[in-house]
C-alpha positions as CSV (number, residue, x, y, z in Angstrom):
1,X,1.2,13.3,-2.0
2,X,-1.9,15.2,-0.9
3,X,-5.2,14.0,0.5
4,X,-7.4,12.5,-2.2
5,X,-4.5,11.7,-4.5
6,X,-3.2,8.4,-5.8
7,X,0.5,8.8,-6.7
8,X,2.9,6.1,-8.0
9,X,6.6,5.6,-8.6
10,X,7.8,3.5,-11.5
11,X,11.1,2.0,-12.5
12,X,12.7,-1.2,-13.8
13,X,13.9,-3.8,-11.3
14,X,16.8,-2.8,-9.2
15,X,16.4,0.9,-9.7
16,X,15.5,1.6,-6.1
17,X,11.7,2.0,-5.9
18,X,11.2,-0.8,-3.3
19,X,14.0,0.6,-1.2
20,X,12.4,4.0,-1.4
21,X,9.0,2.7,-0.4
22,X,10.5,0.7,2.5
23,X,12.2,3.9,3.6
24,X,9.0,5.8,3.6
25,X,7.2,3.1,5.7
26,X,10.1,2.6,8.2
27,X,10.8,-1.0,7.3
28,X,14.3,0.0,6.3
29,X,16.3,3.2,7.4
30,X,16.8,5.9,4.8
31,X,20.5,6.4,3.8
32,X,19.8,10.1,3.5
33,X,17.0,12.6,3.3
34,X,13.9,13.2,5.4
35,X,10.3,12.2,5.4
36,X,7.6,14.6,6.6
37,X,3.9,13.8,7.1
38,X,1.5,16.7,7.8
39,X,4.5,18.9,8.4
40,X,6.1,16.6,11.0
41,X,9.5,15.0,10.5
42,X,8.9,11.2,10.8
43,X,12.2,10.0,9.4
44,X,13.2,8.2,12.5
45,X,9.7,7.4,13.8
46,X,9.2,3.7,14.7
47,X,6.7,1.7,12.5
48,X,4.2,1.3,15.4
49,X,4.1,5.1,15.9
50,X,3.6,5.6,12.1
51,X,0.4,3.5,12.4
52,X,-1.0,5.9,15.0
53,X,0.0,8.8,12.7
54,X,-2.2,7.4,10.1
55,X,0.3,5.6,7.8
56,X,-0.2,2.0,6.7
57,X,2.0,-0.1,4.4
58,X,1.7,-3.3,2.3
59,X,5.1,-4.5,1.2
60,X,5.5,-6.9,-1.7
61,X,7.1,-9.3,0.7
62,X,4.1,-10.4,2.8
63,X,6.4,-11.8,5.5
64,X,7.6,-8.3,6.3
65,X,4.0,-7.3,6.8
66,X,3.6,-9.7,9.8
67,X,1.1,-12.1,8.3
68,X,1.1,-15.4,10.2
69,X,0.7,-18.4,7.9
70,X,-0.7,-20.7,10.6
71,X,-3.5,-18.3,11.4
72,X,-6.8,-17.9,9.6
73,X,-7.4,-14.9,7.4
74,X,-9.7,-13.2,9.9
75,X,-7.3,-13.8,12.8
76,X,-4.5,-12.3,10.8
77,X,-6.5,-9.1,10.2
78,X,-7.6,-8.8,13.8
79,X,-4.0,-9.4,14.9
80,X,-2.8,-6.4,12.8
81,X,-5.3,-4.1,14.6
82,X,-4.2,-5.3,18.0
83,X,-0.6,-4.3,17.3
84,X,-1.7,-0.6,17.2
85,X,-0.3,1.1,20.3
86,X,-3.5,2.9,21.1
87,X,-5.4,-0.4,21.4
88,X,-2.8,-2.4,23.4
89,X,-4.6,-1.7,26.8
90,X,-8.1,-1.6,25.4
91,X,-8.7,-5.1,24.1
92,X,-12.2,-5.5,25.7
93,X,-14.9,-7.8,24.2
94,X,-16.6,-4.9,22.5
95,X,-13.4,-3.7,20.8
96,X,-12.6,-7.2,19.5
97,X,-16.2,-7.5,18.3
98,X,-16.0,-4.1,16.4
99,X,-12.7,-5.1,14.8
100,X,-14.0,-8.4,13.6
101,X,-17.2,-6.8,12.2
102,X,-15.2,-4.3,10.2
103,X,-12.7,-6.9,9.0
104,X,-15.5,-9.2,7.9
105,X,-17.1,-6.4,5.8
106,X,-13.8,-6.1,3.9
107,X,-13.4,-9.9,3.6
108,X,-16.9,-10.2,2.1
109,X,-16.2,-7.4,-0.3
110,X,-13.1,-9.3,-1.6
111,X,-15.0,-12.6,-1.6
112,X,-12.7,-14.4,0.8
113,X,-13.3,-17.1,3.3
114,X,-12.5,-15.7,6.8
115,X,-11.7,-19.1,8.2
116,X,-9.2,-20.0,5.5
117,X,-5.6,-20.6,6.5
118,X,-3.0,-18.4,4.9
119,X,-0.8,-21.4,4.5
120,X,-3.1,-22.7,1.8
121,X,-3.6,-19.4,0.0
122,X,-2.2,-18.3,-3.4
123,X,0.0,-15.2,-3.6
124,X,-3.0,-13.2,-4.8
125,X,-5.1,-14.3,-1.8
126,X,-2.3,-13.3,0.6
127,X,-2.2,-9.9,-1.2
128,X,-5.9,-9.4,-0.6
129,X,-5.3,-10.4,3.1
130,X,-2.5,-7.9,3.5
131,X,-4.7,-5.2,1.9
132,X,-7.5,-5.8,4.3
133,X,-5.1,-5.8,7.2
134,X,-3.8,-2.4,6.1
135,X,-7.3,-1.0,5.5
136,X,-8.5,-2.0,9.0
137,X,-6.1,0.7,10.3
138,X,-8.3,3.3,8.4
139,X,-5.1,4.9,7.1
140,X,-4.7,8.5,6.1
141,X,-1.8,7.5,3.9
142,X,-1.6,4.0,2.4
143,X,1.8,2.9,1.0
144,X,1.9,-0.2,-1.3
145,X,4.7,-2.0,-3.0
146,X,3.6,-3.6,-6.3
147,X,0.0,-4.0,-5.1
148,X,-1.3,-5.5,-8.4
149,X,1.3,-8.3,-8.7
150,X,-0.4,-11.7,-8.4
151,X,-3.9,-10.4,-8.6
152,X,-6.4,-11.7,-11.2
153,X,-8.3,-9.2,-13.3
154,X,-11.4,-9.2,-11.0
155,X,-9.3,-8.7,-7.8
156,X,-7.3,-6.0,-9.6
157,X,-10.5,-4.2,-10.5
158,X,-11.8,-4.5,-6.9
159,X,-8.5,-3.1,-5.5
160,X,-8.6,-0.1,-7.8
161,X,-12.1,0.6,-6.7
162,X,-11.2,0.4,-3.0
163,X,-8.2,2.6,-3.6
164,X,-10.4,5.2,-5.2
165,X,-13.0,5.0,-2.4
166,X,-10.2,5.5,0.2
167,X,-9.0,8.6,-1.5
168,X,-12.5,10.0,-2.0
169,X,-12.9,9.7,1.8
170,X,-9.9,12.0,2.2
171,X,-7.0,9.6,2.4
172,X,-3.9,9.5,0.1
173,X,-2.2,6.5,-1.6
174,X,1.4,6.1,-2.7
175,X,2.6,3.0,-4.5
176,X,5.3,1.5,-6.6
177,X,4.4,-0.4,-9.8
178,X,5.5,-2.0,-13.0
179,X,1.9,-2.1,-14.3
180,X,2.1,1.1,-16.3
181,X,-1.4,0.7,-17.9
182,X,-3.0,0.8,-14.4
183,X,-0.8,3.7,-13.3
184,X,-1.8,5.8,-16.3
185,X,-5.5,5.3,-15.7
186,X,-5.5,5.4,-11.9
187,X,-2.9,7.9,-10.7
188,X,-3.2,11.6,-10.3
189,X,0.6,12.0,-10.3
190,X,3.5,9.8,-11.5
191,X,7.2,9.7,-10.7
192,X,9.7,7.7,-12.8
193,X,13.2,6.8,-11.5
194,X,16.3,5.4,-13.2
195,X,19.3,4.2,-11.3
196,X,17.9,5.5,-8.1
197,X,17.4,9.0,-9.4
198,X,14.2,10.9,-10.4
199,X,14.0,11.4,-14.1
200,X,10.3,12.6,-14.4
201,X,7.6,13.6,-12.0
202,X,4.3,15.5,-12.1
203,X,0.6,15.3,-13.0
204,X,0.0,12.2,-15.1
205,X,-1.2,14.1,-18.1
206,X,1.9,16.4,-18.0
207,X,4.3,13.5,-17.7
208,X,2.9,11.5,-20.6
209,X,1.8,14.4,-22.8
210,X,0.3,13.1,-26.0
211,X,2.0,9.7,-25.7
212,X,1.2,6.6,-23.7
213,X,2.9,6.3,-20.3
214,X,4.6,3.1,-21.5
215,X,6.2,5.0,-24.5
216,X,7.4,7.8,-22.2
217,X,8.7,5.3,-19.6
218,X,10.7,3.3,-22.2
219,X,12.1,6.5,-23.8
220,X,13.4,7.7,-20.4
221,X,14.7,4.4,-19.3
222,X,16.5,3.7,-22.6
223,X,18.0,7.3,-22.8
């Protein structure tokens, strides 16, 4: 995954894509293999250090992302920024003010209420909150697990635009998905796995050829 690229991995349920994504982000240890970022081995790097390296992650399970249901949307986002090691001893008024200003710009873009409690939010609203919390880190590499699940068409469109903007600014995005139509239109590269093994990978146009990505995916999975 290179700067400016959106890359996805696709497979049917239980084939290992979530385990793979969690291994990349450090939420679960890899059983084998290594992960490198900018030429550095980060396989055993703690999650907090991965944030300072420029990696941010949105799991499909929001509880693993550290969202606090009793807190407001805005407070959840600010809390995520406070957990970054480089800010733990620098929580002055100005820093908090800057964080809230940036967070509120993203909240406004996704048309959310900053004072709303997560406890009363739908799955799609929690997904938006997790996205903002990740973007507040200004990541160089954003990893997402099923980012379009639970989003309505408008929110999905907004998310795709934000992902593209992030990559145009020099970041990279890697995500898992079952939404093949989105992957086909959005991704520079696609990987398909079956039973935990890679069965196809490459530039989107090369992987799908003259067919739709859905047709190629079904042929590989059924083979």
